[in-house]
C-alpha atoms as one frame of an Amber mdcrd trajectory, in Angstrom:
protein
   6.850  -6.857   9.765   4.295  -4.071   9.398   1.160  -5.166   7.566  -0.285
  -1.653   7.620   2.682  -0.330   5.654   2.187  -2.976   2.973  -1.493  -2.071
   2.686  -0.639   1.621   2.440   1.832   1.011  -0.376  -0.632  -1.288  -2.122
  -3.401   1.321  -2.018  -0.995   4.035  -3.123   0.157   1.949  -6.087  -3.402
   1.020  -7.007  -4.511   4.654  -6.809  -1.634   5.797  -9.013  -2.168   3.004
 -11.546
């Protein structure tokens, strides 16, 4: 499980929102 990947996707989604 890669926590960094989850954070990256979260930030990307938040930035796009």
